[in-house]
DRENDO-1510 file (C-alpha; in Angstrom, 1 decimal, always signed):
<recs>
REC; n; res; u; v; w
REC; 1; UNK; -12.3; +49.5; -9.1 .
REC; 2; UNK; -9.3; +47.3; -9.2 .
REC; 3; UNK; -9.9; +43.6; -10.0 .
REC; 4; UNK; -6.4; +42.8; -8.7 .
REC; 5; UNK; -7.1; +44.2; -5.3 .
REC; 6; UNK; -6.0; +41.8; -2.6 .
REC; 7; UNK; -4.9; +39.3; -5.3 .
REC; 8; UNK; -1.2; +39.8; -4.9 .
REC; 9; UNK; +1.0; +36.7; -4.6 .
REC; 10; UNK; +0.7; +35.2; -1.1 .
REC; 11; UNK; -2.1; +37.6; +0.0 .
REC; 12; UNK; -4.3; +35.9; +2.5 .
REC; 13; UNK; -7.9; +35.6; +1.4 .
REC; 14; UNK; -9.8; +35.2; +4.7 .
REC; 15; UNK; -7.3; +36.7; +7.2 .
REC; 16; UNK; -7.1; +40.4; +8.1 .
REC; 17; UNK; -4.2; +42.2; +6.4 .
REC; 18; UNK; -3.4; +45.9; +6.0 .
REC; 19; UNK; -4.2; +47.3; +2.6 .
REC; 20; UNK; -0.5; +48.3; +2.2 .
REC; 21; UNK; +2.7; +48.5; +4.2 .
REC; 22; UNK; +3.8; +47.0; +7.5 .
REC; 23; UNK; +1.6; +45.6; +10.3 .
REC; 24; UNK; +2.5; +43.9; +13.6 .
REC; 25; UNK; +0.8; +43.5; +17.0 .
REC; 26; UNK; -3.0; +43.7; +17.4 .
REC; 27; UNK; -3.8; +46.7; +19.7 .
REC; 28; UNK; -6.8; +48.2; +21.4 .
REC; 29; UNK; -9.2; +45.3; +20.8 .
REC; 30; UNK; -12.6; +46.5; +22.0 .
REC; 31; UNK; -16.3; +46.0; +21.2 .
REC; 32; UNK; -18.6; +49.0; +21.2 .
REC; 33; UNK; -22.0; +49.8; +19.7 .
REC; 34; UNK; -22.1; +46.7; +17.5 .
REC; 35; UNK; -18.6; +47.0; +16.2 .
REC; 36; UNK; -15.4; +45.0; +16.9 .
REC; 37; UNK; -12.5; +47.4; +16.7 .
REC; 38; UNK; -9.1; +46.1; +15.6 .
REC; 39; UNK; -6.2; +48.5; +16.0 .
REC; 40; UNK; -2.8; +47.4; +15.1 .
REC; 41; UNK; +0.9; +48.5; +15.0 .
REC; 42; UNK; +1.3; +50.1; +11.6 .
REC; 43; UNK; +4.0; +51.7; +9.5 .
REC; 44; UNK; +2.2; +53.6; +6.8 .
REC; 45; UNK; +5.4; +54.5; +4.9 .
REC; 46; UNK; +7.1; +51.2; +4.4 .
REC; 47; UNK; +6.8; +47.4; +4.4 .
REC; 48; UNK; +9.2; +46.9; +7.3 .
REC; 49; UNK; +9.0; +47.9; +10.9 .
REC; 50; UNK; +9.3; +51.7; +11.3 .
REC; 51; UNK; +7.7; +54.6; +13.2 .
REC; 52; UNK; +4.7; +53.1; +14.8 .
REC; 53; UNK; +1.1; +54.3; +14.4 .
REC; 54; UNK; -2.2; +52.7; +15.3 .
REC; 55; UNK; -3.9; +51.4; +12.2 .
REC; 56; UNK; -7.7; +50.8; +12.5 .
REC; 57; UNK; -10.4; +48.5; +11.2 .
REC; 58; UNK; -13.9; +47.6; +12.3 .
REC; 59; UNK; -16.1; +44.5; +11.9 .
REC; 60; UNK; -19.7; +43.5; +12.7 .
REC; 61; UNK; -18.8; +39.8; +12.7 .
REC; 62; UNK; -15.1; +39.2; +13.2 .
REC; 63; UNK; -15.0; +38.0; +9.5 .
REC; 64; UNK; -15.6; +41.1; +7.3 .
REC; 65; UNK; -13.5; +44.1; +8.0 .
REC; 66; UNK; -13.7; +47.8; +7.0 .
REC; 67; UNK; -10.5; +49.8; +6.9 .
REC; 68; UNK; -10.7; +53.2; +8.7 .
REC; 69; UNK; -8.2; +56.0; +8.8 .
REC; 70; UNK; -5.1; +55.8; +11.0 .
REC; 71; UNK; -6.3; +56.3; +14.6 .
REC; 72; UNK; -3.1; +57.4; +16.5 .
REC; 73; UNK; -0.1; +59.2; +15.1 .
REC; 74; UNK; +3.4; +59.8; +16.6 .
REC; 75; UNK; +3.6; +63.1; +18.5 .
REC; 76; UNK; +6.0; +65.0; +20.7 .
REC; 77; UNK; +5.9; +62.1; +23.2 .
REC; 78; UNK; +7.1; +59.5; +20.7 .
REC; 79; UNK; +5.9; +56.7; +18.5 .
REC; 80; UNK; +2.6; +54.9; +19.3 .
REC; 81; UNK; +3.6; +51.4; +20.5 .
REC; 82; UNK; +1.2; +48.6; +21.6 .
REC; 83; UNK; -1.6; +48.9; +24.1 .
REC; 84; UNK; -5.3; +48.3; +24.7 .
REC; 85; UNK; -8.7; +50.1; +24.7 .
REC; 86; UNK; -11.6; +50.0; +27.1 .
REC; 87; UNK; -15.1; +51.4; +27.2 .
REC; 88; UNK; -15.4; +53.9; +30.0 .
REC; 89; UNK; -19.1; +53.3; +30.6 .
REC; 90; UNK; -19.4; +55.4; +33.7 .
REC; 91; UNK; -17.1; +58.3; +32.6 .
REC; 92; UNK; -14.5; +57.6; +35.3 .
REC; 93; UNK; -12.0; +59.5; +33.2 .
REC; 94; UNK; -14.2; +62.6; +32.9 .
REC; 95; UNK; -13.6; +62.6; +29.1 .
REC; 96; UNK; -17.2; +62.1; +28.0 .
REC; 97; UNK; -19.3; +64.6; +29.9 .
REC; 98; UNK; -21.2; +61.9; +31.8 .
REC; 99; UNK; -21.6; +59.6; +28.8 .
REC; 100; UNK; -19.4; +56.8; +27.6 .
REC; 101; UNK; -16.7; +56.4; +25.0 .
REC; 102; UNK; -13.5; +54.5; +24.1 .
REC; 103; UNK; -10.2; +55.2; +25.9 .
REC; 104; UNK; -7.0; +53.9; +24.4 .
REC; 105; UNK; -4.1; +53.2; +26.8 .
REC; 106; UNK; -0.8; +52.8; +24.9 .
REC; 107; UNK; +3.0; +53.1; +25.1 .
REC; 108; UNK; +4.6; +56.3; +23.9 .
REC; 109; UNK; +8.2; +55.4; +22.8 .
REC; 110; UNK; +11.1; +57.7; +22.3 .
REC; 111; UNK; +14.6; +58.2; +23.9 .
REC; 112; UNK; +15.7; +59.9; +27.0 .
REC; 113; UNK; +16.9; +63.5; +26.4 .
REC; 114; UNK; +20.6; +63.6; +25.3 .
REC; 115; UNK; +20.7; +59.8; +25.3 .
REC; 116; UNK; +20.3; +56.8; +23.1 .
REC; 117; UNK; +18.5; +54.9; +25.8 .
REC; 118; UNK; +14.9; +54.0; +24.9 .
REC; 119; UNK; +12.2; +55.6; +26.9 .
REC; 120; UNK; +8.7; +54.0; +27.2 .
REC; 121; UNK; +5.8; +55.7; +29.0 .
REC; 122; UNK; +2.1; +55.0; +29.1 .
REC; 123; UNK; -0.4; +57.5; +27.7 .
REC; 124; UNK; -4.1; +57.9; +26.9 .
REC; 125; UNK; -6.2; +59.0; +24.0 .
REC; 126; UNK; -10.0; +59.0; +23.8 .
REC; 127; UNK; -12.8; +58.9; +21.3 .
REC; 128; UNK; -16.4; +60.0; +21.8 .
REC; 129; UNK; -17.6; +59.0; +18.3 .
REC; 130; UNK; -17.0; +55.2; +18.2 .
REC; 131; UNK; -13.3; +55.5; +17.3 .
REC; 132; UNK; -13.7; +57.7; +14.2 .
REC; 133; UNK; -11.7; +60.6; +15.8 .
REC; 134; UNK; -9.3; +60.7; +18.7 .
REC; 135; UNK; -8.1; +63.3; +21.2 .
REC; 136; UNK; -4.7; +62.8; +22.9 .
REC; 137; UNK; -4.9; +63.4; +26.6 .
REC; 138; UNK; -3.1; +66.6; +27.5 .
REC; 139; UNK; -1.7; +65.1; +30.7 .
REC; 140; UNK; +0.3; +62.4; +28.9 .
REC; 141; UNK; +2.2; +60.4; +29.9 .
REC; 142; UNK; +0.2; +59.0; +32.8 .
REC; 143; UNK; +2.6; +56.3; +34.0 .
REC; 144; UNK; +6.4; +56.3; +33.9 .
REC; 145; UNK; +9.3; +54.5; +35.5 .
REC; 146; UNK; +12.8; +55.6; +34.6 .
REC; 147; UNK; +14.3; +52.5; +36.2 .
REC; 148; UNK; +12.8; +50.2; +33.6 .
REC; 149; UNK; +13.8; +50.3; +29.9 .
REC; 150; UNK; +11.4; +47.8; +28.5 .
REC; 151; UNK; +8.2; +49.2; +30.0 .
REC; 152; UNK; +5.3; +48.8; +27.5 .
REC; 153; UNK; +2.2; +47.2; +26.1 .
REC; 154; UNK; -0.4; +48.1; +28.8 .
REC; 155; UNK; -3.6; +45.9; +28.9 .
REC; 156; UNK; -6.3; +47.5; +31.0 .
REC; 157; UNK; -9.6; +46.1; +32.2 .
REC; 158; UNK; -12.3; +46.9; +34.8 .
REC; 159; UNK; -12.1; +44.7; +37.9 .
REC; 160; UNK; -15.6; +44.6; +39.3 .
REC; 161; UNK; -14.8; +43.1; +42.8 .
REC; 162; UNK; -12.4; +45.9; +43.7 .
REC; 163; UNK; -14.2; +48.6; +41.7 .
REC; 164; UNK; -10.9; +49.6; +40.0 .
REC; 165; UNK; -9.2; +49.7; +36.6 .
REC; 166; UNK; -6.3; +47.3; +36.5 .
REC; 167; UNK; -3.3; +47.6; +34.2 .
REC; 168; UNK; -1.0; +44.7; +33.4 .
REC; 169; UNK; +2.2; +46.0; +31.8 .
REC; 170; UNK; +5.3; +44.2; +30.4 .
REC; 171; UNK; +8.4; +45.3; +32.3 .
REC; 172; UNK; +11.5; +43.5; +31.0 .
REC; 173; UNK; +11.5; +39.9; +32.2 .
REC; 174; UNK; +8.2; +40.2; +34.2 .
REC; 175; UNK; +4.9; +42.0; +34.3 .
REC; 176; UNK; +3.7; +44.7; +36.7 .
REC; 177; UNK; +0.2; +45.4; +37.9 .
REC; 178; UNK; -1.3; +48.8; +38.6 .
REC; 179; UNK; -4.7; +50.1; +39.6 .
REC; 180; UNK; -6.6; +53.3; +39.1 .
REC; 181; UNK; -10.0; +54.8; +39.7 .
REC; 182; UNK; -9.9; +57.2; +36.7 .
REC; 183; UNK; -7.5; +55.8; +34.1 .
REC; 184; UNK; -5.3; +58.8; +34.7 .
REC; 185; UNK; -3.6; +58.2; +38.0 .
REC; 186; UNK; -2.0; +54.8; +38.6 .
REC; 187; UNK; -0.8; +53.1; +41.7 .
REC; 188; UNK; +1.6; +50.1; +41.7 .
REC; 189; UNK; +0.1; +46.9; +43.0 .
REC; 190; UNK; +2.4; +43.9; +42.4 .
REC; 191; UNK; +4.9; +42.2; +40.1 .
REC; 192; UNK; +4.8; +38.7; +38.6 .
REC; 193; UNK; +7.1; +36.5; +36.6 .
REC; 194; UNK; +10.7; +36.9; +37.6 .
REC; 195; UNK; +11.0; +33.2; +38.1 .
REC; 196; UNK; +8.0; +31.8; +36.2 .
REC; 197; UNK; +7.6; +30.4; +32.8 .
REC; 198; UNK; +9.9; +31.0; +29.8 .
REC; 199; UNK; +12.4; +33.8; +29.7 .
REC; 200; UNK; +13.7; +33.1; +26.2 .
REC; 201; UNK; +13.3; +36.8; +25.3 .
REC; 202; UNK; +11.9; +40.0; +26.7 .
REC; 203; UNK; +8.3; +39.8; +27.9 .
REC; 204; UNK; +5.7; +41.6; +25.8 .
REC; 205; UNK; +2.0; +42.1; +25.2 .
REC; 206; UNK; +0.4; +40.8; +28.4 .
REC; 207; UNK; -3.3; +40.1; +28.9 .
REC; 208; UNK; -5.2; +39.0; +32.0 .
REC; 209; UNK; -8.8; +37.8; +32.2 .
REC; 210; UNK; -11.1; +35.4; +34.0 .
REC; 211; UNK; -12.7; +32.3; +32.4 .
REC; 212; UNK; -15.1; +29.6; +33.6 .
REC; 213; UNK; -13.6; +26.1; +33.9 .
REC; 214; UNK; -15.5; +23.5; +31.9 .
REC; 215; UNK; -18.2; +26.1; +31.1 .
REC; 216; UNK; -19.1; +26.2; +34.8 .
REC; 217; UNK; -19.8; +29.8; +35.7 .
REC; 218; UNK; -19.4; +29.0; +39.4 .
REC; 219; UNK; -15.9; +27.7; +38.9 .
REC; 220; UNK; -13.5; +30.3; +37.4 .
REC; 221; UNK; -9.8; +30.9; +37.1 .
REC; 222; UNK; -7.6; +33.7; +35.7 .
REC; 223; UNK; -5.5; +33.4; +32.6 .
REC; 224; UNK; -2.4; +35.5; +32.0 .
REC; 225; UNK; -1.0; +35.7; +28.5 .
REC; 226; UNK; +2.5; +36.8; +27.9 .
REC; 227; UNK; +4.5; +36.9; +24.7 .
REC; 228; UNK; +8.2; +36.6; +24.6 .
REC; 229; UNK; +10.5; +38.3; +22.1 .
REC; 230; UNK; +13.0; +36.7; +19.8 .
REC; 231; UNK; +16.3; +35.6; +21.3 .
REC; 232; UNK; +19.1; +34.7; +18.9 .
REC; 233; UNK; +19.9; +31.4; +20.6 .
REC; 234; UNK; +16.4; +30.0; +20.2 .
REC; 235; UNK; +15.3; +28.7; +16.8 .
REC; 236; UNK; +11.6; +29.1; +17.7 .
REC; 237; UNK; +11.9; +32.9; +17.8 .
REC; 238; UNK; +9.0; +34.9; +19.3 .
REC; 239; UNK; +6.3; +32.8; +21.0 .
REC; 240; UNK; +3.4; +33.2; +23.4 .
REC; 241; UNK; +3.0; +31.5; +26.8 .
REC; 242; UNK; +0.2; +31.6; +29.4 .
REC; 243; UNK; -0.3; +31.1; +33.1 .
REC; 244; UNK; -3.4; +30.0; +35.0 .
REC; 245; UNK; -4.1; +31.0; +38.5 .
REC; 246; UNK; -5.9; +33.5; +40.7 .
REC; 247; UNK; -6.1; +37.3; +40.8 .
REC; 248; UNK; -7.6; +39.4; +43.7 .
REC; 249; UNK; -7.2; +42.9; +42.2 .
REC; 250; UNK; -3.7; +43.3; +43.5 .
REC; 251; UNK; -1.7; +40.1; +42.9 .
REC; 252; UNK; -1.7; +37.2; +40.4 .
REC; 253; UNK; -0.9; +33.8; +41.9 .
REC; 254; UNK; +0.3; +31.1; +39.5 .
REC; 255; UNK; -1.3; +27.7; +40.3 .
REC; 256; UNK; +1.4; +25.8; +38.5 .
REC; 257; UNK; +5.1; +25.2; +39.5 .
REC; 258; UNK; +7.2; +28.2; +38.4 .
REC; 259; UNK; +9.2; +26.0; +36.0 .
REC; 260; UNK; +6.0; +25.0; +34.1 .
REC; 261; UNK; +5.8; +26.7; +30.7 .
REC; 262; UNK; +2.5; +26.5; +28.9 .
REC; 263; UNK; +2.5; +27.5; +25.2 .
REC; 264; UNK; -0.5; +29.1; +23.7 .
REC; 265; UNK; +0.4; +28.0; +20.2 .
REC; 266; UNK; +3.0; +25.4; +19.1 .
REC; 267; UNK; +3.5; +26.7; +15.6 .
REC; 268; UNK; +6.0; +29.4; +14.6 .
REC; 269; UNK; +3.6; +32.3; +13.7 .
REC; 270; UNK; +1.2; +33.4; +16.5 .
REC; 271; UNK; +2.7; +36.3; +18.5 .
REC; 272; UNK; +1.6; +39.3; +20.5 .
REC; 273; UNK; -2.0; +38.1; +20.6 .
REC; 274; UNK; -4.5; +39.6; +23.0 .
REC; 275; UNK; -8.3; +39.5; +23.6 .
REC; 276; UNK; -11.2; +41.8; +22.9 .
REC; 277; UNK; -12.5; +43.9; +25.7 .
REC; 278; UNK; -16.2; +44.7; +26.4 .
REC; 279; UNK; -17.8; +41.9; +24.4 .
REC; 280; UNK; -21.3; +41.7; +25.9 .
REC; 281; UNK; -21.9; +39.3; +28.7 .
REC; 282; UNK; -24.8; +37.7; +26.8 .
REC; 283; UNK; -22.3; +36.8; +24.1 .
REC; 284; UNK; -20.0; +35.2; +26.7 .
REC; 285; UNK; -17.0; +34.7; +24.5 .
REC; 286; UNK; -13.4; +35.6; +25.2 .
REC; 287; UNK; -12.0; +36.2; +21.7 .
REC; 288; UNK; -8.3; +36.2; +20.8 .
REC; 289; UNK; -6.4; +37.2; +17.8 .
REC; 290; UNK; -2.6; +37.2; +17.2 .
REC; 291; UNK; -0.1; +38.6; +14.8 .
REC; 292; UNK; +0.7; +35.8; +12.3 .
REC; 293; UNK; +4.5; +36.3; +12.1 .
REC; 294; UNK; +7.7; +35.8; +14.0 .
REC; 295; UNK; +10.5; +38.3; +14.7 .
REC; 296; UNK; +13.0; +35.8; +13.3 .
REC; 297; UNK; +11.9; +36.8; +9.8 .
REC; 298; UNK; +9.0; +39.2; +10.1 .
REC; 299; UNK; +10.8; +42.0; +8.1 .
REC; 300; UNK; +12.0; +39.5; +5.4 .
REC; 301; UNK; +8.9; +37.6; +4.4 .
REC; 302; UNK; +8.5; +37.5; +0.6 .
REC; 303; UNK; +5.4; +39.7; +0.2 .
REC; 304; UNK; +4.9; +42.8; -1.8 .
REC; 305; UNK; +2.6; +45.8; -1.2 .
REC; 306; UNK; +1.8; +44.7; +2.3 .
REC; 307; UNK; +3.5; +42.7; +5.0 .
REC; 308; UNK; +1.9; +40.5; +7.8 .
REC; 309; UNK; -1.5; +39.1; +8.6 .
REC; 310; UNK; -3.5; +38.4; +11.7 .
REC; 311; UNK; -4.6; +34.9; +12.7 .
REC; 312; UNK; -8.2; +33.9; +12.5 .
REC; 313; UNK; -10.0; +35.0; +15.7 .
REC; 314; UNK; -10.3; +32.2; +18.3 .
REC; 315; UNK; -12.5; +31.6; +21.3 .
REC; 316; UNK; -10.5; +30.8; +24.5 .
REC; 317; UNK; -11.8; +28.5; +27.2 .
REC; 318; UNK; -10.5; +26.5; +30.1 .
REC; 319; UNK; -10.8; +22.8; +30.3 .
REC; 320; UNK; -9.9; +20.3; +33.0 .
REC; 321; UNK; -7.2; +17.9; +31.8 .
REC; 322; UNK; -5.4; +15.0; +33.5 .
REC; 323; UNK; -2.3; +17.3; +33.8 .
REC; 324; UNK; -4.4; +20.3; +35.2 .
REC; 325; UNK; -6.5; +23.1; +33.8 .
REC; 326; UNK; -5.5; +24.1; +30.3 .
REC; 327; UNK; -6.4; +26.7; +27.8 .
REC; 328; UNK; -8.2; +25.5; +24.7 .
REC; 329; UNK; -9.0; +27.6; +21.6 .
REC; 330; UNK; -11.4; +27.1; +18.8 .
REC; 331; UNK; -12.1; +29.2; +15.6 .
REC; 332; UNK; -15.0; +31.7; +16.0 .
REC; 333; UNK; -18.2; +30.2; +14.6 .
REC; 334; UNK; -18.7; +33.4; +12.5 .
REC; 335; UNK; -16.1; +32.0; +10.0 .
REC; 336; UNK; -18.7; +29.4; +9.0 .
REC; 337; UNK; -20.4; +32.1; +6.9 .
REC; 338; UNK; -17.5; +31.8; +4.5 .
REC; 339; UNK; -18.1; +28.1; +3.7 .
REC; 340; UNK; -19.1; +27.1; +0.2 .
REC; 341; UNK; -20.5; +23.7; -0.8 .
REC; 342; UNK; -19.4; +20.9; +1.5 .
REC; 343; UNK; -17.4; +17.9; +0.3 .
REC; 344; UNK; -17.6; +14.8; +2.6 .
REC; 345; UNK; -16.1; +11.4; +3.1 .
REC; 346; UNK; -16.6; +8.8; +5.9 .
REC; 347; UNK; -15.7; +5.3; +7.0 .
REC; 348; UNK; -12.7; +4.8; +4.8 .
REC; 349; UNK; -9.5; +2.8; +5.4 .
REC; 350; UNK; -6.5; +4.8; +4.2 .
REC; 351; UNK; -3.4; +2.9; +3.1 .
REC; 352; UNK; -0.1; +4.1; +1.6 .
REC; 353; UNK; -0.2; +5.4; -2.0 .
REC; 354; UNK; -4.0; +5.7; -2.1 .
REC; 355; UNK; -4.9; +9.4; -2.1 .
REC; 356; UNK; -8.7; +9.7; -2.1 .
REC; 357; UNK; -8.3; +13.5; -2.6 .
REC; 358; UNK; -6.3; +13.2; -5.8 .
REC; 359; UNK; -9.0; +15.0; -7.8 .
REC; 360; UNK; -9.4; +17.8; -5.3 .
REC; 361; UNK; -7.4; +21.0; -5.3 .
REC; 362; UNK; -7.7; +24.4; -3.5 .
REC; 363; UNK; -5.8; +27.2; -2.0 .
REC; 364; UNK; -8.3; +28.4; +0.7 .
REC; 365; UNK; -10.4; +25.9; +2.5 .
REC; 366; UNK; -11.4; +24.4; +5.9 .
REC; 367; UNK; -11.2; +20.7; +6.8 .
REC; 368; UNK; -12.5; +18.8; +9.8 .
REC; 369; UNK; -11.1; +15.3; +10.0 .
REC; 370; UNK; -11.5; +12.5; +12.5 .
REC; 371; UNK; -9.0; +9.6; +12.3 .
REC; 372; UNK; -9.1; +6.3; +14.2 .
REC; 373; UNK; -5.7; +4.9; +14.9 .
REC; 374; UNK; -4.7; +1.6; +13.4 .
REC; 375; UNK; -1.3; +0.3; +12.1 .
REC; 376; UNK; -0.1; +3.5; +10.4 .
REC; 377; UNK; +3.1; +5.0; +11.8 .
REC; 378; UNK; +2.0; +8.4; +10.5 .
REC; 379; UNK; -1.0; +10.0; +8.8 .
REC; 380; UNK; -2.5; +13.3; +7.9 .
REC; 381; UNK; -2.6; +15.8; +5.0 .
REC; 382; UNK; -0.4; +17.4; +2.5 .
REC; 383; UNK; -1.7; +20.7; +1.4 .
REC; 384; UNK; -0.8; +23.4; -1.2 .
REC; 385; UNK; +1.0; +20.6; -3.0 .
REC; 386; UNK; +2.8; +20.5; -6.4 .
REC; 387; UNK; +5.7; +18.5; -7.8 .
REC; 388; UNK; +8.2; +20.3; -5.7 .
REC; 389; UNK; +6.2; +21.8; -2.8 .
REC; 390; UNK; +4.0; +20.6; +0.0 .
REC; 391; UNK; +3.1; +21.5; +3.5 .
REC; 392; UNK; +2.5; +18.4; +5.7 .
REC; 393; UNK; +0.1; +18.4; +8.7 .
REC; 394; UNK; +0.6; +15.0; +10.2 .
REC; 395; UNK; +0.3; +12.8; +13.3 .
REC; 396; UNK; +3.2; +10.6; +14.5 .
REC; 397; UNK; +1.5; +7.6; +16.3 .
REC; 398; UNK; +4.6; +6.4; +18.1 .
REC; 399; UNK; +5.6; +9.8; +19.4 .
REC; 400; UNK; +1.9; +10.8; +19.9 .
REC; 401; UNK; +2.6; +14.2; +18.4 .
REC; 402; UNK; +0.9; +16.5; +15.9 .
REC; 403; UNK; +3.3; +18.2; +13.5 .
REC; 404; UNK; +3.6; +20.7; +10.7 .
REC; 405; UNK; +6.4; +20.2; +8.2 .
REC; 406; UNK; +7.1; +23.3; +6.1 .
REC; 407; UNK; +10.6; +22.3; +4.9 .
REC; 408; UNK; +9.2; +22.1; +1.3 .
REC; 409; UNK; +6.4; +24.6; +1.6 .
REC; 410; UNK; +7.6; +27.1; -0.9 .
REC; 411; UNK; +9.8; +30.2; -0.7 .
REC; 412; UNK; +12.0; +30.0; +2.4 .
REC; 413; UNK; +15.4; +31.4; +1.5 .
REC; 414; UNK; +14.8; +34.6; +3.4 .
REC; 415; UNK; +15.6; +33.0; +6.7 .
REC; 416; UNK; +17.5; +29.8; +7.7 .
REC; 417; UNK; +15.1; +29.2; +10.6 .
REC; 418; UNK; +12.0; +29.3; +8.4 .
REC; 419; UNK; +12.0; +25.8; +6.8 .
REC; 420; UNK; +11.4; +23.5; +9.7 .
REC; 421; UNK; +9.3; +20.7; +11.1 .
REC; 422; UNK; +7.9; +21.2; +14.6 .
REC; 423; UNK; +5.7; +19.0; +16.7 .
REC; 424; UNK; +3.7; +19.0; +20.0 .
REC; 425; UNK; +2.2; +16.3; +22.1 .
REC; 426; UNK; -1.4; +15.3; +21.4 .
REC; 427; UNK; -2.8; +12.2; +23.0 .
REC; 428; UNK; -5.6; +10.2; +21.2 .
REC; 429; UNK; -9.0; +10.4; +22.8 .
REC; 430; UNK; -10.8; +7.1; +22.6 .
REC; 431; UNK; -8.1; +6.1; +20.0 .
REC; 432; UNK; -9.0; +9.0; +17.8 .
REC; 433; UNK; -7.4; +12.2; +16.6 .
REC; 434; UNK; -9.3; +15.2; +15.3 .
REC; 435; UNK; -7.8; +17.8; +13.1 .
REC; 436; UNK; -9.6; +21.1; +12.3 .
REC; 437; UNK; -7.5; +22.8; +9.6 .
REC; 438; UNK; -7.7; +26.2; +7.9 .
REC; 439; UNK; -5.6; +26.7; +4.8 .
REC; 440; UNK; -5.2; +30.1; +3.2 .
REC; 441; UNK; -2.9; +31.3; +0.4 .
REC; 442; UNK; +0.0; +31.7; +2.8 .
REC; 443; UNK; -0.8; +30.0; +6.1 .
REC; 444; UNK; -2.1; +26.9; +7.9 .
REC; 445; UNK; -3.8; +26.9; +11.2 .
REC; 446; UNK; -4.4; +23.6; +12.9 .
REC; 447; UNK; -6.6; +22.8; +16.0 .
REC; 448; UNK; -6.1; +19.3; +17.4 .
REC; 449; UNK; -8.8; +17.5; +19.4 .
REC; 450; UNK; -11.2; +20.4; +19.6 .
REC; 451; UNK; -8.6; +23.0; +20.5 .
REC; 452; UNK; -6.4; +21.2; +23.0 .
REC; 453; UNK; -3.5; +22.0; +20.7 .
REC; 454; UNK; -3.1; +24.9; +18.3 .
REC; 455; UNK; -0.4; +25.3; +15.6 .
REC; 456; UNK; -0.1; +28.3; +13.3 .
REC; 457; UNK; +2.4; +28.7; +10.5 .
REC; 458; UNK; +3.0; +31.0; +7.6 .
REC; 459; UNK; +4.0; +29.3; +4.3 .
REC; 460; UNK; +4.8; +30.9; +0.9 .
REC; 461; UNK; +3.9; +28.4; -1.9 .
REC; 462; UNK; +3.7; +29.1; -5.6 .
REC; 463; UNK; +0.2; +29.9; -7.1 .
REC; 464; UNK; +0.4; +26.6; -8.9 .
REC; 465; UNK; +0.7; +24.6; -5.6 .
REC; 466; UNK; -3.0; +23.6; -5.2 .
REC; 467; UNK; -2.9; +19.9; -4.7 .
REC; 468; UNK; -4.3; +18.0; -1.7 .
REC; 469; UNK; -3.5; +14.6; -0.3 .
REC; 470; UNK; -4.7; +12.6; +2.7 .
REC; 471; UNK; -2.1; +10.0; +3.5 .
REC; 472; UNK; -1.2; +7.0; +5.7 .
REC; 473; UNK; +2.4; +5.9; +6.1 .
REC; 474; UNK; +3.7; +2.4; +7.0 .
REC; 475; UNK; +0.3; +0.9; +7.6 .
REC; 476; UNK; -3.4; +1.9; +7.6 .
REC; 477; UNK; -5.6; +4.4; +9.4 .
REC; 478; UNK; -9.4; +4.7; +9.5 .
REC; 479; UNK; -10.8; +8.0; +8.2 .
REC; 480; UNK; -13.9; +8.2; +10.4 .
REC; 481; UNK; -15.1; +11.4; +8.7 .
REC; 482; UNK; -13.8; +14.3; +6.7 .
REC; 483; UNK; -15.6; +17.5; +5.8 .
REC; 484; UNK; -14.0; +20.0; +3.5 .
REC; 485; UNK; -15.3; +23.5; +2.8 .
REC; 486; UNK; -13.9; +25.7; +0.1 .
REC; 487; UNK; -13.9; +29.2; +1.6 .
REC; 488; UNK; -14.9; +32.4; -0.1 .
REC; 489; UNK; -12.7; +35.5; +0.2 .
REC; 490; UNK; -13.5; +38.3; +2.5 .
REC; 491; UNK; -12.4; +41.0; +0.1 .
REC; 492; UNK; -14.3; +43.1; -2.5 .
REC; 493; UNK; -12.8; +45.1; -5.3 .
REC; 494; UNK; -13.8; +48.3; -3.5 .
REC; 495; UNK; -10.5; +49.5; -2.1 .
REC; 496; UNK; -12.1; +51.2; +0.9 .
REC; 497; UNK; -13.9; +48.1; +2.2 .
REC; 498; UNK; -13.0; +44.6; +3.2 .
REC; 499; UNK; -16.1; +42.5; +3.0 .
REC; 500; UNK; -17.7; +39.1; +2.2 .
REC; 501; UNK; -18.1; +38.6; -1.6 .
</recs>
C-alpha cells in the first residue's frame, strides 16, 4: 500500500487519469452488463505520445474507476488508434455464437510499404467476456481507402430505422459515412463537411447521435461532434465543434448555414470527446467525456509519473434558444456522491475589496452560484489563489461574456500559448448569471446558465495555492445564492483500484 498513490503534484483528485504514462483520446465508450467501459489512447512506455495501445478502465457509476489491463496492443497491422465500441446484441458479426458481446472498431495505423506515407485502416476486435479479453478479427482491416491519408477514428452505432450499422469516420477535412449489416463489410454512404464549420485543423474523432429537443421525445434532431486538430496559426489549438441537423441512415443534413461554427467547449482543454454507446433507454442520458488537454502543449505539461486527464462526464441535451437549437451540457448527477458538508451563502451584496470567502480555502471543490447583475463591471471567483497565483472565473457585464483567466494560474513556461484569458458570450437570464464550477488540483470546469456555455481549462498551481475569493469590480453585484461542496477524492491507496474513499 502506498500512501502517496495519486498524490503527485498536479494529480487530479476526482478526474480519471492513467496510473502512469501517457493518455489521450477516450475510445470505445460503451455500457454493458452494469459497467461503463472507458478505453483510451495509451502509451505504456512513456509520458509523451508514442506507439498507441488501448488502455482500459471500468466504472459502475461514472465516478469511481477500476483500472483493467491493456485491452488492445499494436500488431502486424500497426498501432491502435482511436475508435469506438458497440454491443452486438443480435450477433450480426457472428463473433458470439448467437449471444452478445462487445465489438471494438478502431484505426490500425502504420505506413505504406516502402514509403513514409501514413496508412490508416479500420479494424475489429471482439470480447465475449465483458471486455476482459480480446480477439483481433482475422479479416482485418475491414475498411481501407488508399486515396485518403487521414482516415481514422470510426464511431459506429446501430441505426434502427434502416436496420444497419452506421460508421462515421474522419477523412481529412470532412467526415464520411458507411453502413453495414455485419460490422465486417462496409458500403460508402455519403460525405459531409467540406464547406461546413471550422477547418482550422484536420477533422478527428467524430460522433453522431439523436437527441430530443427540450426533452420532447416526439421532437428530435441529430448532433454531429467533430474535433479539429492543432494548426500552428491558431492560438486556440485543438478544439471541438458540433453540428445540428437530420440523418436518414445515409446522409447528414446540417440545419445551419455552412459558415456557422458551434463550439462544444469555449475553454482550451476539452478535445476528442465522444459519447457512451448502449446506455439503457430507461436511463435516457447521452453521456460525453473528453480528453482534458490540447495538442499545443499536451506533450509538455509539467506532470510527472502520468500525463493527461479526462474531463468530468457530462450529459448532453438539446435546447431551443433564440438563435436556434443548441447543445447544452451538465455534469452527471453521479458526481454528487463526492460532496462533503455543504457551505452556503445567500442574499448578499458584494462590493470591491470585500471577500466573504477569505476564511475559506480548498483545492478540490464544487460551487454553484447565482448572481443578479447590478452596477459591477465584472464579478466572479478567484480560485487556487496565493500571493502570486490565481485563476479567475469571471463575468464581464458590458461585454456579456464569461471568461477564464489563467495568465497567473501557476506553471506556464512550457508553452507560450498556455497563459491566456479567453471569453465566450453568455447572456443574462432574468438579469441573472449562474455559474456551476468544478475545481480540481489542476483544472477548472465551468458551466454557465445551466450548461448553455461550458469552459474547461487545465491549470498548474503550487500546492500552497488554496485561497478562494468571490469578487465584484467597479461596483456591486448581488450574490443571490452560493453553495460550495468540498469534494472527496476518488482514489484509494490500493494501486489496482480507483474508488471512492
